N, C-alpha and C positions, 0 to 999 in steps of 0.2 A: 202796891197801888194799883188802882184801876187804869186799865189800858188807855182809856180816854184822856184822864188827867196826865198820864206819861206823855202822850203825844201832844198835849195841849201845853205842858211844860217845855218840852223839846223845842216845839214850834215858836214859842215866845223867845226862848234864848237864843235859837238859831236865827230867828228875824231880827233880834236886836243886835245881835254881832254882824249880821248882813248889812243892815242899815248903817251902823257906825263905820264899817269898811268902805262902803260906797260913798259915804259922806266925806271921809277924810281923804279917801283915793291915795295916789302916791305910794309909798312904801308900804302903807298900813294895807290897803288893797292888794297890792302885789304880794305881800307875805301870806295873806290869807288865800289868795288864788293859787300860789305855790304849794301851800300845805294841802289844800283841796285836791289840787291835781296830782299830788303824789299818793295821797291816800286813795283817790278815785282809780288812778291807773293801777294801783296794787289790786284794788278790788276787781278791775276788769281782768288782769293777768291771772288772778287766782280763780276767777270763774271759768275761763278758758283753759285752765291747767297749764299755763306758760310760766307762772311764778318759779323763779330759781333756774329757769333755762336761759341760755346766752342770748338768744335774741330779744327777749323779755328784760334781760339785765342791761343790755345796750340801750334799750328804749329808754329804760328807767332813768339811767345815767345821762341820757341825752335830753331828758326832760329838763333838768336843771339847766343845761347849757342852753336849750332853747328859750326858756323863761328869763334866764339872765340876758339874752339878747334882746328879748322883748323890752326888757327894762331899760338897757343901756343904749341899745343900738336897733331900735325897732324897724327901721328900713332894711336891715340884713336878716331879719328873724327867719324869713321864709328860704333864705339860702342854707340856714342851718339844716333845713328839712333834706335837702339833697345831700348834705353830709351824713345825715342819720340813716339815709337810703343806702349811702355808698358803704358805710359801715356794716350795715346789716348784710348786704351783699357780699362783702368780704367775709364775715363770720360763716355765712351759708356755703359759701364755695369752699373755704379753707377747712371746714369741718365736716364737709359732705362725707357720707349721708347721714350724719347724726341727727341732723333737723330737717324736717320737711319744709317745702315751700309753704305749705298752708300755716305753719307755725310762725314762719318769717312774715308772711303776708297779715297774720293776726297781730302781730307785734307791731308792725309798721302802722296798721290801721288804729291800734291803741293810741298811738302817738297823736294821730289826727283827730281820733274821737275824744279824746281827753284833754291833755295840755293845750293844744292848738286852739282848740274850740272854746276853752274857759279864757285863754288869753285875749280873746276878742272882748271880753268884758272890761279888761284894764284898757285896750286900745279905745274903746268908746269912751271910757271915764277920762282919758287924756285928750280927747278932743275938744274943740273950741264949745264950750258951755256943756262940757261932758257931764258935769255935776247934775245936770237935768237930763241929758240925753241918756245916760246909764240907766235911768229908772224905766225906759222905754222896755227893756228886755224884762225886768221884775214884773211891771204891770201887765205886759202882755201875757206872761206866763201865769201870773196869779189871777188875771181876769178871766182868762180861758179857762184854768182849773176851777174857779168858783162858779162860774156860769154854767160850765158843763156839768157840773154835780148838781146844782139847783135844776136846770132843764132835763137832766137825766133823770133825777128822783121823781120830778112831777110829771112828765112827758113821754119819759124813755121806754120805747116799746120794740125798737127794732135794733138787734145787736150790730155794732160797729165791726167789731173784729173778734168774733166769739172764741177762736182758738187761742187768741193772744189775752184778750181780757174780756170776759163774759160780761162783766157789769157796764162797760162802755157801750152807750148806744148812739146811733145816728142823730137822735133827737138832742142828746148831750152835747155830741160834737158840734152840732150846728149852734146851739145855744151859747157854747163856749166861744166861737167865731164871732156871733154877733155880739156878745157881752164885751168881749175883749175890745171890739171895734167901737163900741160906744163909749167904754170907759177911757181909751186911748183918745176920742174924740174931745170927752170932758178934760181930760188932762191937758190936752192942746189948748182948749179955750181957757182953762185957768191961767196956764203959764205960757200963753202965746207971746207976752213980751219977752220971755226969756229964749223962746225959739225963733229969733230973728233969722237963723240960718234958713228958715223955710219961707217962702212966699206966701203960702197959706197954711199956717200951723194946724188948724183943726182937720183940714182935709189931709194933710201929708201923715199926720199921727195916726189918723183913723184907717189910712191905707196900710200903714206900718202895722197897726193893731191887727187888721184883717189877716194880712199875710203871715205875720208872726204868730197868730193864733193857730193857724193851719200848721205851719212848720213846727212850732211846738209840740202839737198833738202828734205829729209824724216822729218827732224825737221821743216822745213818751212811748208810742207804740214800737218803735225800733228798740228801745231798751228792754221792753217786755218781751220782745222776739229773742232777743240775745238771752234773757234769762231762761226762756222756755226751751232755747236751743242747749243752753248748759244744764237744764234741770234744776234751777235753784229759784226761790222764792223771792229773795232779796240779794243783792250784791254784797251787803255787809250789815253791821249792826251798831255803826259808829254813833248814829243819832237814835236814841231809844225811841221805839215806837214807829219810826220812819225808816229804818233800814240804813243803809250806808250812804256816802256821799253821793255815788253815782245813781242811787235811787231818787235822790232829793234834786239833782242837777240834770236829770236825764232831758227833759225839754229844754233846759237853757243850753245844752250842748249843741243842739241843732238851732236854736233861736239866736245866741249871740252872733255868731258869724253872719247869719241872715240880716239880722238888725243893722250891723255895721255896714253891709253891702247897701241895705235900703237907705240908710242915712246918707250915703254917697249918691245914690240915684235920685232920691226925692227932694233933697236939699237943693 
């Protein structure tokens, strides 16, 4: 089958499932995020050569503990992270010198980078008016991607990060930021009655769109840097034509925590 149609079919199925999960929220969204977190963390550990080693195994097991805490007792979720660190340090000390501090640090970073970052999607959805607020993450990411591609294709001349992604341009990046800001402002205008948490919904969402687009692009470039560092093209092949879950959620991993904090600050 033509690569384009494979990508299009995968995109449609992926988008439909994501929309349904975000709409229903609750246990449906939580289950989806738990599954994605587990697969994405596996992709991360495999890429860095950590899979099967004790530090990565500890973190992978703690992923389920952390996500369960987010669901049942969210106010205590971050305390779990200190427990994860303590367990990792215990494994490192008692097995020394079997594992290097770099391996332990990379495993710990994987915990923050994947499940903790993705859990903010659930936390946003559980906020007051979360059924609308959670779309801020998606619209910021998609708006930035679409407009960055359009502006880059039409006006792109100056490479943004040639060693990481030769096809990304400064013009495309700026276009993505402006496009995401405009789309978010329109979203705020259309749904301003629903965004009663904000005194000025249009302005607030435009600001979030602008900042979110920048952070999302940083997340995308950071994922590219990890792949370059590991000498791989994609993290996986779970989604035909798109790579793995980590490839699809790279910008969201940075964007979701940022949007959560911005919602608290701007509201």
